[in-house]
gemmi code that builds the backbone of each chain (N, CA, C; Angstrom):
import gemmi

chains = {
    "A": [
        ("MET", (64.964, -39.186, -44.347), (64.008, -39.732, -43.397), (62.746, -38.878, -43.359)),
        ("ASP", (61.606, -39.520, -43.421), (60.339, -38.799, -43.298), (60.085, -38.409, -41.851)),
        ("LYS", (59.713, -37.157, -41.671), (59.360, -36.730, -40.310), (57.996, -37.308, -39.944)),
        ("LYS", (57.921, -37.954, -38.824), (56.670, -38.532, -38.347), (56.257, -37.846, -37.050)),
        ("THR", (55.019, -38.046, -36.709), (54.525, -37.577, -35.420), (54.201, -38.789, -34.564)),
        ("LEU", (54.870, -38.872, -33.430), (54.706, -40.026, -32.544), (54.153, -39.566, -31.194)),
        ("THR", (53.177, -40.275, -30.703), (52.598, -39.957, -29.393), (53.008, -41.023, -28.381)),
        ("PHE", (53.446, -40.545, -27.228), (53.781, -41.435, -26.117), (52.829, -41.138, -24.958)),
        ("VAL", (52.332, -42.175, -24.360), (51.400, -42.027, -23.241), (52.072, -42.573, -21.988)),
        ("LEU", (52.259, -41.702, -21.004), (52.988, -42.080, -19.786), (52.045, -42.078, -18.592)),
        ("MET", (52.287, -43.000, -17.676), (51.389, -43.151, -16.532), (52.137, -43.159, -15.200)),
        ("ASP", (53.438, -43.488, -15.224), (54.172, -43.674, -13.973), (54.528, -42.361, -13.292)),
        ("ALA", (54.386, -42.341, -11.972), (54.822, -41.198, -11.180), (56.352, -41.126, -11.175)),
        ("PRO", (56.907, -39.925, -10.972), (58.364, -39.800, -10.952), (58.987, -40.522, -9.753)),
        ("TYR", (60.244, -40.843, -9.893), (61.075, -41.433, -8.820), (60.685, -42.866, -8.470)),
        ("GLU", (59.941, -43.540, -9.331), (59.426, -44.844, -8.924), (59.845, -46.017, -9.803)),
        ("ASN", (59.921, -45.821, -11.110), (60.053, -47.004, -11.957), (60.966, -46.721, -13.147)),
        ("SER", (61.644, -47.779, -13.587), (62.527, -47.658, -14.758), (61.767, -47.279, -16.018)),
        ("ARG", (60.454, -47.507, -16.007), (59.689, -47.152, -17.205), (59.824, -45.674, -17.540)),
        ("THR", (59.968, -44.830, -16.517), (60.117, -43.398, -16.787), (61.429, -43.137, -17.523)),
        ("THR", (62.494, -43.756, -17.063), (63.787, -43.596, -17.736), (63.703, -44.083, -19.177)),
        ("THR", (63.095, -45.235, -19.369), (62.971, -45.779, -20.726), (62.122, -44.861, -21.596)),
        ("ALA", (61.055, -44.344, -21.025), (60.198, -43.431, -21.798), (60.986, -42.202, -22.238)),
        ("PHE", (61.761, -41.646, -21.333), (62.561, -40.469, -21.697), (63.605, -40.821, -22.761)),
        ("ARG", (64.169, -42.007, -22.660), (65.143, -42.436, -23.688), (64.456, -42.542, -25.053)),
        ("LEU", (63.244, -43.087, -25.065), (62.519, -43.222, -26.330), (62.176, -41.857, -26.922)),
        ("ILE", (61.705, -40.955, -26.066), (61.342, -39.616, -26.545), (62.587, -38.917, -27.088)),
        ("ASP", (63.681, -39.039, -26.350), (64.944, -38.428, -26.785), (65.375, -38.982, -28.144)),
        ("ALA", (65.303, -40.303, -28.297), (65.708, -40.927, -29.563), (64.821, -40.457, -30.710)),
        ("ALA", (63.525, -40.352, -30.446), (62.600, -39.916, -31.504), (62.887, -38.471, -31.917)),
        ("LEU", (63.121, -37.616, -30.941), (63.407, -36.203, -31.252), (64.703, -36.069, -32.036)),
        ("ARG", (65.724, -36.783, -31.601), (67.025, -36.683, -32.268), (66.976, -37.228, -33.696)),
        ("LYS", (66.009, -38.098, -33.968), (65.835, -38.585, -35.342), (64.997, -37.621, -36.171)),
        ("GLY", (64.554, -36.527, -35.545), (63.827, -35.507, -36.295), (62.325, -35.647, -36.284)),
        ("HIS", (61.811, -36.589, -35.490), (60.359, -36.758, -35.430), (59.742, -35.751, -34.453)),
        ("ASP", (58.497, -35.409, -34.697), (57.737, -34.611, -33.740), (57.121, -35.554, -32.705)),
        ("VAL", (57.147, -35.124, -31.466), (56.693, -35.995, -30.382), (55.620, -35.298, -29.550)),
        ("LYS", (54.584, -36.056, -29.250), (53.540, -35.596, -28.335), (53.542, -36.529, -27.138)),
        ("VAL", (53.540, -35.960, -25.957), (53.507, -36.767, -24.733), (52.231, -36.436, -23.972)),
        ("PHE", (51.422, -37.453, -23.722), (50.241, -37.277, -22.881), (50.520, -37.993, -21.566)),
        ("ALA", (50.547, -37.219, -20.477), (50.822, -37.784, -19.151), (49.536, -37.839, -18.343)),
        ("TYR", (49.304, -38.980, -17.720), (48.135, -39.081, -16.865), (48.504, -39.853, -15.612)),
        ("GLU", (47.533, -39.925, -14.691), (47.787, -40.516, -13.368), (49.073, -39.888, -12.788)),
        ("GLY", (49.935, -40.676, -12.179), (51.099, -40.118, -11.489), (52.090, -39.398, -12.380)),
        ("ALA", (52.067, -39.686, -13.664), (53.039, -39.066, -14.584), (52.853, -37.556, -14.716)),
        ("VAL", (51.701, -37.044, -14.277), (51.500, -35.594, -14.373), (52.438, -34.835, -13.433)),
        ("ALA", (53.058, -35.556, -12.481), (54.002, -34.896, -11.569), (55.406, -34.790, -12.162)),
        ("LEU", (55.614, -35.390, -13.324), (56.955, -35.334, -13.931), (57.416, -33.898, -14.195)),
        ("PRO", (56.549, -33.006, -14.723), (56.999, -31.634, -14.972), (56.660, -30.652, -13.845)),
        ("PHE", (56.361, -31.159, -12.657), (55.987, -30.302, -11.528), (57.144, -29.338, -11.211)),
        ("ALA", (56.824, -28.048, -11.177), (57.875, -27.024, -11.080), (58.534, -26.945, -9.712)),
        ("ARG", (57.884, -27.454, -8.679), (58.441, -27.308, -7.327), (59.372, -28.452, -6.922)),
        ("GLN", (59.666, -29.338, -7.835), (60.669, -30.370, -7.518), (61.971, -29.669, -7.115)),
        ("ALA", (62.605, -30.180, -6.080), (63.824, -29.520, -5.587), (64.911, -30.542, -5.291)),
        ("GLN", (66.139, -30.135, -5.516), (67.265, -31.002, -5.174), (67.405, -31.073, -3.650)),
        ("HIS", (68.062, -32.112, -3.181), (68.239, -32.265, -1.735), (69.660, -32.729, -1.437)),
        ("PRO", (70.124, -32.466, -0.200), (71.471, -32.937, 0.163), (71.456, -34.441, 0.439)),
        ("ASN", (72.639, -35.019, 0.531), (72.770, -36.434, 0.871), (73.557, -36.523, 2.174)),
        ("ALA", (72.822, -36.635, 3.272), (73.455, -36.633, 4.586), (74.343, -37.860, 4.784)),
        ("VAL", (73.977, -38.960, 4.201), (74.754, -40.188, 4.379), (76.168, -40.012, 3.833)),
        ("HIS", (76.259, -39.366, 2.656), (77.569, -39.176, 2.037), (78.167, -37.809, 2.348)),
        ("GLY", (77.476, -37.001, 3.158), (78.009, -35.701, 3.565), (78.079, -34.688, 2.438)),
        ("ARG", (77.164, -34.767, 1.491), (77.181, -33.824, 0.367), (75.979, -32.902, 0.455)),
        ("ASP", (76.204, -31.607, 0.151), (75.063, -30.697, 0.121), (74.335, -30.843, -1.216)),
        ("ALA", (73.244, -30.075, -1.376), (72.408, -30.257, -2.570), (73.185, -29.975, -3.856)),
        ("ALA", (74.047, -28.943, -3.809), (74.804, -28.604, -5.022), (75.805, -29.708, -5.367)),
        ("GLN", (76.468, -30.247, -4.335), (77.433, -31.333, -4.584), (76.723, -32.595, -5.054)),
        ("GLU", (75.575, -32.848, -4.478), (74.829, -34.052, -4.850), (74.326, -33.932, -6.290)),
        ("ASP", (73.866, -32.721, -6.640), (73.391, -32.427, -7.997), (72.435, -33.501, -8.503)),
        ("HIS", (71.472, -33.801, -7.692), (70.503, -34.854, -7.976), (69.526, -34.375, -9.055)),
        ("PRO", (69.457, -35.039, -10.182), (68.564, -34.559, -11.251), (67.096, -34.820, -10.933)),
        ("ASN", (66.263, -33.915, -11.343), (64.822, -34.089, -11.178), (64.163, -34.218, -12.551)),
        ("PRO", (63.039, -34.910, -12.598), (62.390, -35.134, -13.903), (62.055, -33.859, -14.662)),
        ("LYS", (61.721, -32.778, -13.947), (61.388, -31.534, -14.658), (62.589, -31.059, -15.481)),
        ("GLU", (63.811, -31.326, -14.970), (65.006, -30.938, -15.725), (65.213, -31.841, -16.937)),
        ("TRP", (64.848, -33.099, -16.791), (64.945, -34.001, -17.953), (63.983, -33.549, -19.048)),
        ("ILE", (62.798, -33.134, -18.639), (61.831, -32.670, -19.646), (62.334, -31.403, -20.325)),
        ("ALA", (62.900, -30.505, -19.532), (63.472, -29.289, -20.121), (64.591, -29.643, -21.102)),
        ("ALA", (65.386, -30.643, -20.742), (66.474, -31.072, -21.635), (65.902, -31.657, -22.930)),
        ("LEU", (64.786, -32.365, -22.822), (64.143, -32.902, -24.026), (63.617, -31.767, -24.910)),
        ("GLN", (63.100, -30.728, -24.269), (62.635, -29.563, -25.039), (63.808, -28.935, -25.800)),
        ("GLN", (64.961, -28.857, -25.135), (66.147, -28.302, -25.792), (66.616, -29.211, -26.927)),
        ("ALA", (66.554, -30.507, -26.690), (66.955, -31.463, -27.734), (66.048, -31.334, -28.953)),
        ("ALA", (64.774, -31.103, -28.698), (63.826, -30.936, -29.805), (64.178, -29.703, -30.623)),
        ("ALA", (64.458, -28.611, -29.927), (64.799, -27.367, -30.628), (66.070, -27.548, -31.449)),
        ("ALA", (67.050, -28.247, -30.878), (68.326, -28.455, -31.581), (68.154, -29.331, -32.814)),
        ("ALA", (67.212, -30.260, -32.747), (67.008, -31.204, -33.856), (65.987, -30.713, -34.875)),
        ("GLY", (65.384, -29.563, -34.591), (64.336, -29.080, -35.491), (63.053, -29.881, -35.360)),
        ("SER", (62.883, -30.483, -34.203), (61.674, -31.271, -33.940), (60.757, -30.490, -33.012)),
        ("LYS", (59.598, -31.056, -32.789), (58.626, -30.396, -31.937), (58.226, -31.348, -30.819)),
        ("LEU", (58.306, -30.861, -29.591), (57.872, -31.660, -28.446), (56.698, -30.962, -27.779)),
        ("GLU", (55.574, -31.640, -27.746), (54.405, -31.121, -27.026), (54.131, -32.042, -25.838)),
        ("TRP", (53.897, -31.449, -24.692), (53.626, -32.230, -23.483), (52.300, -31.765, -22.907)),
        ("MET", (51.386, -32.703, -22.710), (50.091, -32.359, -22.129), (49.828, -33.233, -20.914)),
        ("ASN", (49.462, -32.572, -19.807), (49.068, -33.295, -18.596), (47.550, -33.438, -18.547)),
        ("CYS", (47.096, -34.578, -18.073), (45.660, -34.770, -17.829), (45.236, -33.835, -16.692)),
        ("GLY", (44.309, -32.939, -16.974), (43.922, -31.931, -15.990), (43.308, -32.503, -14.728)),
        ("LEU", (42.473, -33.507, -14.870), (41.859, -34.109, -13.685), (42.929, -34.728, -12.779)),
        ("CYS", (43.891, -35.379, -13.401), (44.966, -36.020, -12.634), (45.821, -34.969, -11.924)),
        ("VAL", (46.012, -33.828, -12.588), (46.775, -32.726, -11.998), (46.064, -32.192, -10.761)),
        ("ASP", (44.768, -31.957, -10.898), (44.010, -31.383, -9.788), (43.973, -32.332, -8.592)),
        ("GLU", (43.812, -33.612, -8.876), (43.796, -34.587, -7.779), (45.075, -34.521, -6.962)),
        ("ARG", (46.182, -34.279, -7.649), (47.493, -34.341, -6.988), (48.041, -32.975, -6.596)),
        ("GLY", (47.370, -31.912, -7.006), (47.832, -30.569, -6.650), (49.167, -30.196, -7.274)),
        ("VAL", (49.378, -30.671, -8.507), (50.669, -30.405, -9.153), (50.476, -29.512, -10.382)),
        ("GLY", (49.677, -28.475, -10.201), (49.358, -27.578, -11.314), (50.483, -26.653, -11.728)),
        ("GLU", (51.452, -26.452, -10.835), (52.585, -25.584, -11.204), (53.576, -26.407, -12.016)),
        ("VAL", (53.663, -26.110, -13.297), (54.521, -26.919, -14.169), (55.525, -26.034, -14.890)),
        ("ILE", (56.555, -26.646, -15.428), (57.564, -25.890, -16.168), (56.964, -25.380, -17.494)),
        ("ALA", (57.638, -24.428, -18.083), (57.160, -23.844, -19.347), (57.068, -24.918, -20.432)),
        ("GLY", (56.064, -24.778, -21.252), (55.926, -25.702, -22.376), (55.052, -26.903, -22.091)),
        ("VAL", (54.523, -26.971, -20.883), (53.648, -28.099, -20.521), (52.205, -27.615, -20.505)),
        ("GLY", (51.343, -28.314, -21.213), (49.941, -27.937, -21.298), (49.051, -28.821, -20.455)),
        ("ARG", (47.785, -28.536, -20.553), (46.784, -29.247, -19.750), (45.638, -29.640, -20.676)),
        ("GLY", (45.157, -30.865, -20.512), (44.074, -31.305, -21.383), (43.283, -32.422, -20.754)),
        ("SER", (42.642, -33.198, -21.612), (41.787, -34.285, -21.123), (42.011, -35.510, -22.006)),
        ("PRO", (41.453, -36.645, -21.623), (41.582, -37.831, -22.475), (41.067, -37.605, -23.896)),
        ("VAL", (40.165, -36.657, -24.060), (39.709, -36.349, -25.426), (40.883, -35.847, -26.275)),
        ("ASP", (41.745, -35.046, -25.643), (42.919, -34.551, -26.373), (43.858, -35.697, -26.736)),
        ("LEU", (43.972, -36.651, -25.826), (44.802, -37.825, -26.148), (44.241, -38.523, -27.379)),
        ("TRP", (42.938, -38.685, -27.423), (42.322, -39.351, -28.576), (42.614, -38.559, -29.854)),
        ("LYS", (42.479, -37.229, -29.776), (42.744, -36.398, -30.954), (44.210, -36.501, -31.377)),
        ("TRP", (45.097, -36.470, -30.402), (46.524, -36.591, -30.708), (46.820, -37.930, -31.371)),
        ("SER", (46.243, -38.969, -30.792), (46.493, -40.301, -31.325), (45.983, -40.409, -32.765)),
        ("GLU", (44.807, -39.845, -33.013), (44.240, -39.865, -34.363), (45.136, -39.116, -35.350)),
        ("ALA", (45.773, -38.044, -34.865), (46.577, -37.206, -35.747), (48.027, -37.688, -35.861)),
        ("SER", (48.397, -38.699, -35.088), (49.786, -39.165, -35.074), (49.973, -40.353, -36.008)),
        ("ASP", (51.225, -40.570, -36.385), (51.536, -41.735, -37.213), (51.536, -43.007, -36.381)),
        ("ASN", (51.839, -42.860, -35.090), (51.810, -44.039, -34.225), (51.763, -43.583, -32.764)),
        ("THR", (51.305, -44.481, -31.908), (51.181, -44.166, -30.484), (51.682, -45.350, -29.662)),
        ("LEU", (52.457, -45.039, -28.646), (52.909, -46.095, -27.729), (52.420, -45.766, -26.321)),
        ("VAL", (51.684, -46.682, -25.753), (51.213, -46.535, -24.368), (52.151, -47.288, -23.436)),
        ("ILE", (52.740, -46.557, -22.494), (53.634, -47.194, -21.505), (52.898, -47.131, -20.175)),
        ("ALA", (52.129, -48.151, -19.928), (51.262, -48.143, -18.746), (51.926, -48.827, -17.568)),
        ("THR", (51.455, -48.493, -16.365), (51.864, -49.263, -15.207), (51.139, -50.606, -15.292)),
        ("ARG", (51.501, -51.504, -14.409), (50.864, -52.823, -14.480), (49.401, -52.738, -14.120)),
    ],
    "B": [
        ("MET", (49.381, -59.766, -43.525), (50.501, -59.849, -42.580), (50.801, -58.477, -42.010)),
        ("ALA", (51.032, -58.439, -40.724), (51.353, -57.170, -40.063), (52.730, -57.259, -39.414)),
        ("ASN", (53.269, -56.092, -39.116), (54.553, -56.024, -38.417), (54.312, -55.662, -36.952)),
        ("TYR", (54.833, -56.482, -36.075), (54.660, -56.261, -34.639), (56.013, -56.055, -33.958)),
        ("LEU", (56.017, -55.135, -32.995), (57.148, -55.044, -32.069), (56.566, -55.209, -30.666)),
        ("LEU", (56.898, -56.314, -30.049), (56.441, -56.559, -28.681), (57.585, -56.219, -27.730)),
        ("ILE", (57.324, -55.317, -26.813), (58.343, -54.890, -25.855), (58.117, -55.633, -24.546)),
        ("GLU", (59.179, -56.263, -24.057), (59.091, -56.974, -22.775), (59.987, -56.282, -21.753)),
        ("SER", (59.360, -55.690, -20.734), (60.139, -55.004, -19.693), (60.156, -55.794, -18.387)),
        ("ARG", (59.466, -56.917, -18.380), (59.305, -57.618, -17.103), (60.316, -58.744, -16.905)),
        ("ASP", (60.708, -58.914, -15.678), (61.632, -59.962, -15.263), (60.863, -61.285, -15.180)),
        ("PRO", (61.254, -62.310, -15.931), (60.477, -63.555, -15.932), (60.512, -64.297, -14.606)),
        ("TRP", (61.515, -63.985, -13.759), (61.543, -64.620, -12.442), (60.569, -63.936, -11.481)),
        ("GLU", (60.150, -62.732, -11.844), (59.232, -61.970, -10.998), (57.802, -62.004, -11.534)),
        ("SER", (57.669, -62.118, -12.856), (56.345, -62.042, -13.492), (56.102, -63.274, -14.347)),
        ("ASN", (55.172, -64.092, -13.926), (54.861, -65.284, -14.718), (54.274, -64.934, -16.074)),
        ("ASP", (53.690, -63.734, -16.187), (53.084, -63.396, -17.471), (54.129, -63.067, -18.544)),
        ("ALA", (55.411, -63.053, -18.170), (56.445, -62.891, -19.197), (56.382, -64.064, -20.183)),
        ("ALA", (56.098, -65.242, -19.658), (55.967, -66.421, -20.539), (54.764, -66.267, -21.461)),
        ("SER", (53.699, -65.689, -20.947), (52.507, -65.487, -21.778), (52.800, -64.537, -22.934)),
        ("TRP", (53.624, -63.525, -22.659), (53.969, -62.558, -23.708), (54.782, -63.238, -24.810)),
        ("GLN", (55.643, -64.162, -24.415), (56.385, -64.938, -25.419), (55.436, -65.797, -26.245)),
        ("GLU", (54.400, -66.304, -25.594), (53.420, -67.116, -26.333), (52.678, -66.256, -27.363)),
        ("VAL", (52.409, -65.010, -26.993), (51.762, -64.100, -27.948), (52.662, -63.905, -29.169)),
        ("ALA", (53.959, -63.680, -28.904), (54.900, -63.495, -30.020), (54.931, -64.730, -30.910)),
        ("ALA", (54.994, -65.888, -30.292), (55.041, -67.139, -31.062), (53.768, -67.311, -31.883)),
        ("GLY", (52.641, -66.978, -31.290), (51.373, -67.104, -32.004), (51.280, -66.165, -33.192)),
        ("LEU", (51.752, -64.945, -33.000), (51.686, -63.961, -34.092), (52.555, -64.385, -35.276)),
        ("VAL", (53.749, -64.890, -34.974), (54.637, -65.275, -36.077), (54.107, -66.543, -36.754)),
        ("LYS", (53.473, -67.393, -35.980), (52.902, -68.624, -36.542), (51.785, -68.297, -37.536)),
        ("GLU", (51.108, -67.191, -37.289), (50.017, -66.773, -38.181), (50.501, -65.942, -39.354)),
        ("GLY", (51.818, -65.836, -39.489), (52.371, -65.190, -40.673), (52.763, -63.736, -40.514)),
        ("ASN", (52.749, -63.234, -39.294), (53.164, -61.852, -39.064), (54.677, -61.763, -38.853)),
        ("ALA", (55.214, -60.579, -39.076), (56.619, -60.329, -38.777), (56.697, -59.778, -37.354)),
        ("VAL", (57.470, -60.457, -36.519), (57.475, -60.099, -35.097), (58.890, -59.851, -34.596)),
        ("THR", (59.054, -58.727, -33.934), (60.296, -58.439, -33.207), (59.956, -58.397, -31.727)),
        ("PHE", (60.806, -59.028, -30.920), (60.605, -59.094, -29.473), (61.747, -58.322, -28.844)),
        ("PHE", (61.433, -57.176, -28.239), (62.469, -56.275, -27.741), (62.491, -56.307, -26.216)),
        ("LEU", (63.616, -56.761, -25.662), (63.770, -56.845, -24.208), (64.352, -55.541, -23.680)),
        ("VAL", (63.789, -55.043, -22.574), (64.288, -53.796, -21.989), (64.116, -53.877, -20.474)),
        ("GLN", (64.855, -53.032, -19.757), (64.823, -53.024, -18.279), (65.113, -54.443, -17.766)),
        ("ASN", (64.378, -54.904, -16.746), (64.647, -56.252, -16.236), (64.215, -57.349, -17.206)),
        ("GLY", (63.570, -56.951, -18.277), (63.234, -57.919, -19.320), (64.459, -58.519, -19.980)),
        ("VAL", (65.628, -57.856, -19.833), (66.843, -58.388, -20.477), (67.491, -59.501, -19.646)),
        ("LEU", (67.026, -59.710, -18.421), (67.718, -60.689, -17.558), (67.827, -62.083, -18.181)),
        ("PRO", (66.784, -62.600, -18.849), (66.957, -63.930, -19.461), (67.837, -63.924, -20.708)),
        ("ALA", (68.285, -62.735, -21.123), (69.209, -62.694, -22.262), (70.573, -63.251, -21.865)),
        ("ARG", (70.831, -63.282, -20.550), (72.031, -63.976, -20.063), (71.677, -65.454, -19.974)),
        ("ARG", (72.558, -66.310, -20.426), (72.249, -67.746, -20.433), (71.810, -68.197, -19.043)),
        ("SER", (70.632, -68.745, -18.974), (70.056, -69.107, -17.673), (68.891, -70.066, -17.885)),
        ("SER", (68.224, -70.397, -16.796), (67.084, -71.320, -16.882), (65.900, -70.722, -17.633)),
        ("LYS", (65.907, -69.415, -17.839), (64.784, -68.763, -18.522), (65.116, -68.378, -19.971)),
        ("SER", (66.262, -68.820, -20.462), (66.673, -68.405, -21.806), (66.065, -69.241, -22.917)),
        ("ALA", (65.640, -70.439, -22.581), (65.182, -71.361, -23.630), (64.015, -70.787, -24.422)),
        ("GLY", (63.133, -70.084, -23.735), (61.971, -69.517, -24.428), (62.372, -68.514, -25.492)),
        ("LEU", (63.405, -67.725, -25.202), (63.871, -66.739, -26.181), (64.501, -67.429, -27.385)),
        ("ALA", (65.288, -68.468, -27.099), (65.904, -69.216, -28.198), (64.836, -69.858, -29.080)),
        ("ALA", (63.782, -70.348, -28.444), (62.694, -70.980, -29.212), (61.990, -69.946, -30.083)),
        ("LEU", (61.807, -68.744, -29.548), (61.196, -67.686, -30.359), (62.053, -67.392, -31.583)),
        ("ALA", (63.360, -67.284, -31.356), (64.261, -66.981, -32.470), (64.194, -68.074, -33.531)),
        ("ARG", (64.148, -69.320, -33.089), (64.069, -70.439, -34.049), (62.752, -70.400, -34.830)),
        ("ALA", (61.716, -69.866, -34.177), (60.398, -69.799, -34.830), (60.295, -68.639, -35.817)),
        ("GLY", (61.327, -67.779, -35.827), (61.310, -66.673, -36.787), (61.102, -65.302, -36.176)),
        ("VAL", (61.053, -65.238, -34.857), (60.936, -63.940, -34.179), (62.331, -63.337, -34.039)),
        ("GLU", (62.462, -62.060, -34.321), (63.741, -61.390, -34.084), (63.776, -60.972, -32.622)),
        ("VAL", (64.698, -61.525, -31.874), (64.772, -61.246, -30.438), (65.937, -60.300, -30.173)),
        ("LEU", (65.630, -59.114, -29.653), (66.637, -58.085, -29.425), (66.650, -57.691, -27.950)),
        ("ALA", (67.822, -57.308, -27.468), (67.951, -56.860, -26.074), (68.548, -55.457, -26.064)),
        ("ASP", (67.914, -54.562, -25.357), (68.358, -53.167, -25.266), (69.775, -53.101, -24.700)),
        ("ASP", (70.689, -52.510, -25.463), (72.098, -52.504, -25.045), (72.317, -51.717, -23.748)),
        ("PHE", (71.563, -50.659, -23.551), (71.685, -49.857, -22.326), (71.273, -50.687, -21.101)),
        ("SER", (70.153, -51.391, -21.220), (69.685, -52.227, -20.101), (70.682, -53.349, -19.804)),
        ("LEU", (71.305, -53.883, -20.854), (72.323, -54.926, -20.651), (73.503, -54.349, -19.865)),
        ("ARG", (73.975, -53.177, -20.280), (75.121, -52.559, -19.601), (74.786, -52.249, -18.146)),
        ("GLU", (73.593, -51.732, -17.905), (73.183, -51.405, -16.526), (73.289, -52.623, -15.621)),
        ("ARG", (73.000, -53.791, -16.180), (72.944, -55.011, -15.370), (74.203, -55.859, -15.490)),
        ("GLY", (75.227, -55.321, -16.135), (76.496, -56.036, -16.233), (76.434, -57.279, -17.084)),
        ("ILE", (75.537, -57.302, -18.048), (75.423, -58.463, -18.937), (76.234, -58.185, -20.194)),
        ("ASP", (77.199, -59.035, -20.451), (78.097, -58.877, -21.597), (77.308, -59.113, -22.890)),
        ("SER", (77.189, -58.072, -23.711), (76.398, -58.205, -24.942), (77.043, -59.152, -25.947)),
        ("GLY", (78.284, -59.521, -25.710), (78.941, -60.475, -26.600), (78.693, -61.921, -26.203)),
        ("ARG", (78.015, -62.126, -25.083), (77.793, -63.506, -24.610), (76.327, -63.713, -24.240)),
        ("LEU", (75.478, -63.387, -25.171), (74.044, -63.513, -24.890), (73.546, -64.924, -25.206)),
        ("ALA", (72.375, -65.221, -24.693), (71.764, -66.522, -24.951), (71.523, -66.696, -26.450)),
        ("ASP", (71.401, -67.939, -26.847), (71.188, -68.242, -28.270), (69.978, -67.487, -28.813)),
        ("GLY", (70.164, -66.874, -29.956), (69.059, -66.215, -30.637), (68.823, -64.775, -30.239)),
        ("VAL", (69.538, -64.274, -29.222), (69.330, -62.904, -28.742), (70.451, -62.002, -29.236)),
        ("LYS", (70.067, -60.864, -29.791), (71.061, -59.912, -30.294), (70.909, -58.574, -29.572)),
        ("PRO", (72.036, -57.909, -29.277), (71.937, -56.580, -28.664), (71.461, -55.565, -29.698)),
        ("ALA", (70.737, -54.542, -29.213), (70.235, -53.519, -30.128), (70.037, -52.208, -29.384)),
        ("SER", (70.048, -51.142, -30.134), (69.775, -49.817, -29.582), (68.268, -49.618, -29.430)),
        ("ILE", (67.911, -48.741, -28.520), (66.485, -48.419, -28.341), (65.928, -47.695, -29.574)),
        ("ASP", (66.816, -47.266, -30.454), (66.376, -46.652, -31.711), (65.454, -47.586, -32.493)),
        ("VAL", (65.627, -48.884, -32.289), (64.777, -49.864, -32.991), (63.301, -49.584, -32.727)),
        ("VAL", (62.992, -49.240, -31.495), (61.584, -48.986, -31.142), (61.060, -47.768, -31.897)),
        ("VAL", (61.874, -46.716, -31.937), (61.457, -45.498, -32.645), (61.295, -45.785, -34.140)),
        ("GLU", (62.220, -46.559, -34.682), (62.132, -46.871, -36.110), (60.857, -47.668, -36.426)),
        ("CYS", (60.512, -48.590, -35.555), (59.289, -49.372, -35.773), (58.046, -48.494, -35.628)),
        ("LEU", (58.057, -47.605, -34.647), (56.922, -46.678, -34.500), (56.777, -45.827, -35.757)),
        ("ALA", (57.899, -45.295, -36.226), (57.863, -44.420, -37.403), (57.421, -45.174, -38.648)),
        ("ALA", (57.727, -46.462, -38.693), (57.352, -47.270, -39.853), (55.912, -47.773, -39.772)),
        ("GLY", (55.246, -47.450, -38.684), (53.840, -47.829, -38.561), (53.592, -49.235, -38.038)),
        ("HIS", (54.636, -49.837, -37.458), (54.434, -51.167, -36.891), (53.525, -51.095, -35.668)),
        ("LYS", (52.942, -52.223, -35.342), (52.127, -52.296, -34.126), (53.091, -52.519, -32.959)),
        ("VAL", (53.247, -51.500, -32.143), (54.227, -51.553, -31.046), (53.462, -51.614, -29.720)),
        ("ILE", (53.724, -52.663, -28.961), (52.952, -52.887, -27.729), (53.912, -53.110, -26.557)),
        ("TRP", (53.667, -52.381, -25.504), (54.504, -52.453, -24.292), (53.955, -53.487, -23.329)),
        ("HIS", (54.885, -54.257, -22.744), (54.475, -55.178, -21.673), (55.459, -55.059, -20.524)),
    ],
}
model = gemmi.Model(1)
for chain_id, residues in chains.items():
    chain = gemmi.Chain(chain_id)
    for i, (resn, *xyz) in enumerate(residues, 1):
        res = gemmi.Residue()
        res.name, res.seqid = resn, gemmi.SeqId(i, " ")
        for name, pos in zip(("N", "CA", "C"), xyz):
            atom = gemmi.Atom()
            atom.name, atom.element = name, gemmi.Element(name[0])
            atom.pos, atom.b_iso = gemmi.Position(*pos), 0.0
            res.add_atom(atom)
        chain.add_residue(res)
    model.add_chain(chain)
structure = gemmi.Structure()
structure.add_model(model)
structure.setup_entities()
């Protein structure tokens, strides 16, 4: 299989839409097939790797945060980074800086960069293909 | 001739433009392109035999490959062995393979 470089463009904020789950499934599948992946997040999607996401208890079911073990998107991204390393692939994640500043989500997990739509254009030009997963 | 993968994530009972997306697929194949129509998320709901399945069957008859994401089917309790005419279950790997092959992949 030829290694390709694929760019995914995400727009959805975390905790809101199935598109985020599908996007992560696509990125995971691409990495496991050995492709290099670039993710450009803008609008609400810049909160996906926000470092201050925290687990919470579930009072309705009487479970504390550890028992609930509620996954957060930042952990999914970290898992994708690990999957990339295991597969010999490369995962680059860039947040739109303006979108980050608007939302105050500048504290991000390791491996997440900051850029502008110009970087998205450059990434897209340098990639074999690009998929935009936009909100409606 | 080009290769297209059109992704449909929308529920046709909720979004009238789901029908428009099927029309795009039909138009592309009519003009001689190779078209795959990939259902995902609530887009798989018409893959269960229903009042909205006829459009998918018509696409398949027209030469469009109509696929339904197996994960989305399982999430919604839709038996992948009893799908509407012309619809086949598939892994999401199909999307990655089409991207890697340079197909025109468009999300809806």
